[in-house]
TISEMAR-516707 format. One line per field, with one value per residue (C-alpha): x, y, z; residue number from 1. Coordinates in nm, 3 decimals. Example, Ala and Ser with C-alpha at 12.3 -4.5 7.8 and 13.67 -1.06 7.14 Angstrom:
REM residues 2
xx	1.230 / 1.367 $
yy	-0.450 / -0.106 $
zz	0.780 / 0.714 $
seq	1 / 2 $
//
This chain:
REM residues 312
xx	12.451 / 12.274 / 12.287 / 12.388 / 12.201 / 12.441 / 12.346 / 12.580 / 12.376 / 12.056 / 12.212 / 12.334 / 11.989 / 11.836 / 12.087 / 12.022 / 11.646 / 11.680 / 11.915 / 11.675 / 11.384 / 11.586 / 11.671 / 11.306 / 11.196 / 11.453 / 11.353 / 10.988 / 11.063 / 11.273 / 10.999 / 10.742 / 10.958 / 10.993 / 10.617 / 10.562 / 10.814 / 10.636 / 10.299 / 10.441 / 10.577 / 10.236 / 10.062 / 10.313 / 10.283 / 9.904 / 9.901 / 10.134 / 9.922 / 9.610 / 9.770 / 9.906 / 9.606 / 9.344 / 9.591 / 9.721 / 9.506 / 9.442 / 9.465 / 9.387 / 9.046 / 8.982 / 9.153 / 9.032 / 9.201 / 8.872 / 8.839 / 8.498 / 8.357 / 8.505 / 8.235 / 8.035 / 7.967 / 8.081 / 7.788 / 7.618 / 7.657 / 7.947 / 8.076 / 7.801 / 7.899 / 8.120 / 8.053 / 7.737 / 7.613 / 7.543 / 7.386 / 7.052 / 7.178 / 7.500 / 7.680 / 7.978 / 8.156 / 8.274 / 8.339 / 8.550 / 8.819 / 9.106 / 9.400 / 9.490 / 9.765 / 10.092 / 10.384 / 10.737 / 10.780 / 10.408 / 10.207 / 9.967 / 9.610 / 9.522 / 9.180 / 9.101 / 9.094 / 8.849 / 8.818 / 8.682 / 8.543 / 8.451 / 8.267 / 7.942 / 7.760 / 7.823 / 7.835 / 7.962 / 8.044 / 8.164 / 8.251 / 8.246 / 8.564 / 8.570 / 8.553 / 8.505 / 8.818 / 8.797 / 9.158 / 9.518 / 9.600 / 9.438 / 9.637 / 9.493 / 9.715 / 9.628 / 9.766 / 9.659 / 9.705 / 9.572 / 9.469 / 9.306 / 9.390 / 9.118 / 8.987 / 8.935 / 9.048 / 8.863 / 8.834 / 8.854 / 8.861 / 8.836 / 8.820 / 8.486 / 8.283 / 7.963 / 7.753 / 7.881 / 7.978 / 8.138 / 8.373 / 8.202 / 8.464 / 8.257 / 8.364 / 8.276 / 8.528 / 8.839 / 9.068 / 9.007 / 9.249 / 9.248 / 9.392 / 9.456 / 9.572 / 9.919 / 9.878 / 10.189 / 10.099 / 9.902 / 9.941 / 9.800 / 9.694 / 9.468 / 9.207 / 9.094 / 8.834 / 8.817 / 9.100 / 9.125 / 9.319 / 9.697 / 9.910 / 10.243 / 10.513 / 10.573 / 10.442 / 10.307 / 10.291 / 9.992 / 9.955 / 10.199 / 10.118 / 10.193 / 10.175 / 10.026 / 9.941 / 9.697 / 9.725 / 9.481 / 9.580 / 9.314 / 9.385 / 9.171 / 9.195 / 9.466 / 9.422 / 9.666 / 9.620 / 9.918 / 9.993 / 10.296 / 10.362 / 10.565 / 10.715 / 10.912 / 10.652 / 10.921 / 11.055 / 10.949 / 10.714 / 10.901 / 10.975 / 10.841 / 10.522 / 10.474 / 10.185 / 10.089 / 9.781 / 9.685 / 9.309 / 9.089 / 8.861 / 8.841 / 8.595 / 8.379 / 8.512 / 8.649 / 8.419 / 8.417 / 8.636 / 8.482 / 8.523 / 8.351 / 8.324 / 8.240 / 8.004 / 8.082 / 8.295 / 8.589 / 8.656 / 8.934 / 8.993 / 9.173 / 9.237 / 9.268 / 9.379 / 9.526 / 9.316 / 9.413 / 9.310 / 9.472 / 9.597 / 9.971 / 10.204 / 10.287 / 9.917 / 9.889 / 10.237 / 10.345 / 10.022 / 10.055 / 9.903 / 9.536 / 9.459 / 9.394 / 9.734 / 9.891 / 9.724 / 9.855 / 10.202 / 10.193 / 10.080 / 10.341 / 10.622 / 10.494 / 10.493 / 10.851 / 10.970 / 10.796 / 10.929 / 11.284 / 11.248 / 11.102 / 11.402 / 11.635 $
yy	-0.182 / 0.134 / 0.501 / 0.716 / 1.037 / 1.320 / 1.584 / 1.825 / 1.792 / 1.864 / 2.170 / 2.292 / 2.248 / 2.437 / 2.717 / 2.732 / 2.743 / 3.014 / 3.213 / 3.185 / 3.290 / 3.584 / 3.690 / 3.661 / 3.858 / 4.130 / 4.145 / 4.170 / 4.449 / 4.631 / 4.603 / 4.719 / 5.021 / 5.099 / 5.075 / 5.303 / 5.552 / 5.549 / 5.594 / 5.879 / 6.037 / 6.002 / 6.160 / 6.445 / 6.509 / 6.496 / 6.729 / 6.971 / 6.968 / 7.022 / 7.328 / 7.467 / 7.414 / 7.615 / 7.904 / 7.896 / 8.192 / 8.328 / 8.692 / 8.670 / 8.835 / 8.800 / 8.684 / 8.655 / 8.567 / 8.626 / 8.264 / 8.326 / 8.292 / 8.550 / 8.799 / 8.772 / 9.094 / 9.150 / 9.069 / 8.850 / 8.504 / 8.300 / 8.589 / 8.560 / 8.489 / 8.653 / 8.968 / 9.175 / 9.489 / 9.813 / 9.933 / 9.785 / 9.611 / 9.456 / 9.605 / 9.557 / 9.836 / 9.571 / 9.255 / 8.942 / 8.941 / 8.726 / 8.677 / 8.716 / 8.945 / 8.826 / 8.998 / 8.873 / 8.740 / 8.742 / 8.423 / 8.393 / 8.325 / 8.208 / 8.259 / 8.559 / 8.932 / 9.217 / 9.503 / 9.836 / 10.034 / 10.389 / 10.636 / 10.440 / 10.446 / 10.424 / 10.067 / 9.948 / 9.592 / 9.477 / 9.165 / 9.114 / 9.034 / 8.722 / 8.944 / 9.311 / 9.496 / 9.784 / 9.826 / 9.774 / 9.781 / 9.642 / 9.573 / 9.547 / 9.433 / 9.421 / 9.408 / 9.690 / 9.766 / 10.083 / 10.012 / 10.352 / 10.680 / 10.832 / 11.170 / 11.282 / 11.182 / 10.865 / 10.636 / 10.265 / 10.046 / 10.085 / 9.936 / 10.038 / 10.007 / 9.808 / 10.123 / 10.209 / 9.900 / 9.963 / 10.255 / 10.586 / 10.846 / 10.938 / 11.059 / 10.720 / 10.518 / 10.408 / 10.433 / 10.484 / 10.418 / 10.699 / 10.737 / 11.048 / 11.138 / 11.287 / 11.314 / 11.103 / 10.850 / 10.816 / 10.822 / 10.635 / 10.803 / 10.759 / 10.937 / 10.881 / 11.014 / 11.393 / 11.444 / 11.493 / 11.257 / 11.272 / 11.112 / 10.936 / 11.121 / 10.815 / 10.833 / 10.498 / 10.358 / 10.222 / 9.846 / 9.767 / 9.559 / 9.725 / 9.586 / 9.801 / 9.775 / 9.999 / 10.018 / 10.169 / 10.203 / 10.286 / 10.571 / 10.744 / 11.082 / 11.042 / 10.726 / 10.689 / 10.573 / 10.463 / 10.351 / 10.135 / 10.132 / 9.847 / 9.714 / 9.388 / 9.112 / 8.889 / 9.154 / 9.318 / 9.615 / 9.927 / 10.191 / 10.468 / 10.459 / 10.618 / 10.822 / 10.872 / 11.061 / 11.131 / 11.136 / 11.340 / 11.067 / 10.690 / 10.488 / 10.263 / 9.947 / 9.793 / 9.514 / 9.520 / 9.557 / 9.705 / 9.837 / 10.117 / 10.214 / 10.582 / 10.758 / 10.951 / 11.216 / 10.982 / 10.760 / 10.508 / 10.134 / 9.947 / 9.575 / 9.435 / 9.094 / 8.907 / 9.094 / 9.012 / 9.173 / 9.087 / 9.226 / 9.186 / 9.273 / 8.905 / 8.818 / 9.018 / 8.972 / 8.622 / 8.435 / 8.085 / 7.790 / 7.708 / 7.469 / 7.179 / 7.231 / 7.246 / 6.919 / 6.739 / 6.877 / 6.755 / 6.407 / 6.390 / 6.484 / 6.236 / 5.959 / 6.034 / 6.028 / 5.697 / 5.540 / 5.632 / 5.499 / 5.168 / 5.111 / 5.124 $
zz	2.462 / 2.558 / 2.497 / 2.781 / 2.846 / 2.845 / 3.096 / 2.923 / 2.601 / 2.791 / 2.943 / 2.602 / 2.452 / 2.741 / 2.701 / 2.326 / 2.380 / 2.641 / 2.417 / 2.121 / 2.341 / 2.464 / 2.108 / 2.002 / 2.305 / 2.238 / 1.870 / 1.966 / 2.210 / 1.950 / 1.690 / 1.943 / 2.024 / 1.655 / 1.609 / 1.907 / 1.766 / 1.431 / 1.597 / 1.804 / 1.486 / 1.320 / 1.619 / 1.634 / 1.260 / 1.268 / 1.566 / 1.392 / 1.078 / 1.287 / 1.442 / 1.116 / 0.888 / 1.081 / 1.118 / 0.761 / 0.665 / 1.012 / 0.901 / 0.528 / 0.500 / 0.127 / -0.193 / -0.551 / -0.880 / -1.066 / -1.170 / -1.327 / -1.676 / -1.911 / -2.013 / -1.691 / -1.499 / -1.142 / -0.916 / -1.176 / -1.333 / -1.198 / -0.984 / -0.721 / -0.456 / -0.335 / -0.539 / -0.501 / -0.675 / -0.496 / -0.821 / -0.924 / -1.238 / -1.362 / -1.656 / -1.884 / -1.694 / -1.444 / -1.644 / -1.623 / -1.891 / -2.012 / -1.977 / -1.610 / -1.484 / -1.330 / -1.157 / -1.091 / -0.737 / -0.660 / -0.624 / -0.918 / -0.805 / -1.157 / -1.309 / -1.529 / -1.446 / -1.383 / -1.633 / -1.507 / -1.804 / -1.710 / -1.929 / -1.975 / -1.645 / -1.273 / -1.142 / -0.804 / -0.704 / -0.362 / -0.162 / 0.216 / 0.406 / 0.623 / 0.931 / 1.010 / 1.126 / 1.375 / 1.492 / 1.386 / 1.014 / 0.701 / 0.383 / 0.033 / -0.256 / -0.626 / -0.977 / -1.210 / -1.579 / -1.744 / -2.103 / -2.179 / -2.006 / -1.788 / -1.906 / -1.546 / -1.200 / -1.110 / -0.810 / -0.891 / -0.584 / -0.207 / 0.138 / 0.285 / 0.606 / 0.638 / 0.614 / 0.266 / 0.063 / -0.273 / -0.341 / -0.391 / -0.314 / -0.009 / 0.331 / 0.479 / 0.276 / 0.463 / 0.162 / -0.212 / -0.497 / -0.754 / -1.106 / -1.313 / -1.663 / -1.722 / -2.102 / -2.159 / -1.890 / -1.569 / -1.191 / -0.894 / -0.574 / -0.275 / -0.071 / 0.287 / 0.527 / 0.525 / 0.275 / -0.099 / -0.322 / -0.326 / -0.598 / -0.623 / -0.815 / -1.035 / -1.392 / -1.509 / -1.861 / -2.052 / -2.098 / -1.817 / -1.507 / -1.173 / -0.820 / -0.547 / -0.177 / 0.011 / 0.390 / 0.637 / 1.003 / 1.258 / 1.501 / 1.762 / 1.588 / 1.323 / 1.113 / 0.824 / 0.466 / 0.257 / -0.098 / -0.174 / -0.546 / -0.700 / -0.373 / -0.375 / -0.310 / -0.159 / 0.079 / 0.403 / 0.423 / 0.303 / 0.563 / 0.341 / 0.133 / -0.209 / -0.063 / 0.303 / 0.422 / 0.783 / 0.817 / 1.047 / 1.181 / 1.201 / 1.000 / 1.215 / 1.053 / 0.734 / 0.617 / 0.236 / -0.071 / -0.384 / -0.738 / -0.923 / -1.288 / -1.317 / -1.555 / -1.873 / -1.700 / -1.643 / -1.945 / -1.885 / -1.879 / -1.603 / -1.550 / -1.195 / -1.069 / -0.767 / -0.510 / -0.149 / 0.181 / 0.514 / 0.843 / 0.775 / 0.490 / 0.440 / 0.401 / 0.082 / -0.063 / 0.039 / 0.120 / 0.265 / 0.075 / 0.117 / 0.409 / 0.169 / 0.011 / 0.355 / 0.451 / 0.142 / 0.206 / 0.567 / 0.466 / 0.192 / 0.429 / 0.685 / 0.425 / 0.325 / 0.685 / 0.758 / 0.439 / 0.531 / 0.885 / 0.762 / 0.536 / 0.834 $
seq	1 / 2 / 3 / 4 / 5 / 6 / 7 / 8 / 9 / 10 / 11 / 12 / 13 / 14 / 15 / 16 / 17 / 18 / 19 / 20 / 21 / 22 / 23 / 24 / 25 / 26 / 27 / 28 / 29 / 30 / 31 / 32 / 33 / 34 / 35 / 36 / 37 / 38 / 39 / 40 / 41 / 42 / 43 / 44 / 45 / 46 / 47 / 48 / 49 / 50 / 51 / 52 / 53 / 54 / 55 / 56 / 57 / 58 / 59 / 60 / 61 / 62 / 63 / 64 / 65 / 66 / 67 / 68 / 69 / 70 / 71 / 72 / 73 / 74 / 75 / 76 / 77 / 78 / 79 / 80 / 81 / 82 / 83 / 84 / 85 / 86 / 87 / 88 / 89 / 90 / 91 / 92 / 93 / 94 / 95 / 96 / 97 / 98 / 99 / 100 / 101 / 102 / 103 / 104 / 105 / 106 / 107 / 108 / 109 / 110 / 111 / 112 / 113 / 114 / 115 / 116 / 117 / 118 / 119 / 120 / 121 / 122 / 123 / 124 / 125 / 126 / 127 / 128 / 129 / 130 / 131 / 132 / 133 / 134 / 135 / 136 / 137 / 138 / 139 / 140 / 141 / 142 / 143 / 144 / 145 / 146 / 147 / 148 / 149 / 150 / 151 / 152 / 153 / 154 / 155 / 156 / 157 / 158 / 159 / 160 / 161 / 162 / 163 / 164 / 165 / 166 / 167 / 168 / 169 / 170 / 171 / 172 / 173 / 174 / 175 / 176 / 177 / 178 / 179 / 180 / 181 / 182 / 183 / 184 / 185 / 186 / 187 / 188 / 189 / 190 / 191 / 192 / 193 / 194 / 195 / 196 / 197 / 198 / 199 / 200 / 201 / 202 / 203 / 204 / 205 / 206 / 207 / 208 / 209 / 210 / 211 / 212 / 213 / 214 / 215 / 216 / 217 / 218 / 219 / 220 / 221 / 222 / 223 / 224 / 225 / 226 / 227 / 228 / 229 / 230 / 231 / 232 / 233 / 234 / 235 / 236 / 237 / 238 / 239 / 240 / 241 / 242 / 243 / 244 / 245 / 246 / 247 / 248 / 249 / 250 / 251 / 252 / 253 / 254 / 255 / 256 / 257 / 258 / 259 / 260 / 261 / 262 / 263 / 264 / 265 / 266 / 267 / 268 / 269 / 270 / 271 / 272 / 273 / 274 / 275 / 276 / 277 / 278 / 279 / 280 / 281 / 282 / 283 / 284 / 285 / 286 / 287 / 288 / 289 / 290 / 291 / 292 / 293 / 294 / 295 / 296 / 297 / 298 / 299 / 300 / 301 / 302 / 303 / 304 / 305 / 306 / 307 / 308 / 309 / 310 / 311 / 312 $
//
């Protein structure tokens, strides 16, 4: 008695082996394709992040939430850098105070605030922008709260050229922010090269936080300075400013932002916060996150996408 080899069985086994090999091969190819897709996604995401992160603050020239030790003077202690003194010594006229100021719709930079106390002595503090601007427009936004009425018209903060850092109400300043007493309140105004100060018609209240934006636009013979008072931080640049002045001559450049506490002739206390300088309206009203924050956001989104794809 013997067993007969069945050629049909051999053929079936061969077919099954070939089919299994084919399935394994197809599965391997599919998995390889999936891996390649994931790698491509990673490369695309990394490339996108690499493009976004360096340009996140491409036109933001300066920002400060005054995250320094309360009680320190501008240009001294924890405030240096970026702040420097044009005066020889620091003083309580420009001091870090708490709490910080906030405004609805505006990103809070945190930290503390800066109090400008006039009526004691003249002190000027300034900080350099990340680059010097010689054309186009420069925007400067800030929060301000008047806690004691000024007894005389006083200049508080300015955008200035390299040759004259720190606001001084001089003919070389690009744009100065002014305040004046209305007995029952106060007003904000501005001054620019060759022109006296002009004020907004809006009367402001004591101990109230206001949002303001200064804008200086270079021009060959007629540069313009503008003040936007209480604009919507989430909206587009208004078509009409609260104050507009047409200057008589360009400044050479805008390289610094500064504050000044005046001497005994102009008693008054003002609190500033959320200082931002940029070359577009959005820079100083709706700033993008810092590059590090952008990087974390990119990586987080990438992780979520990969996790979802791996579950499929």
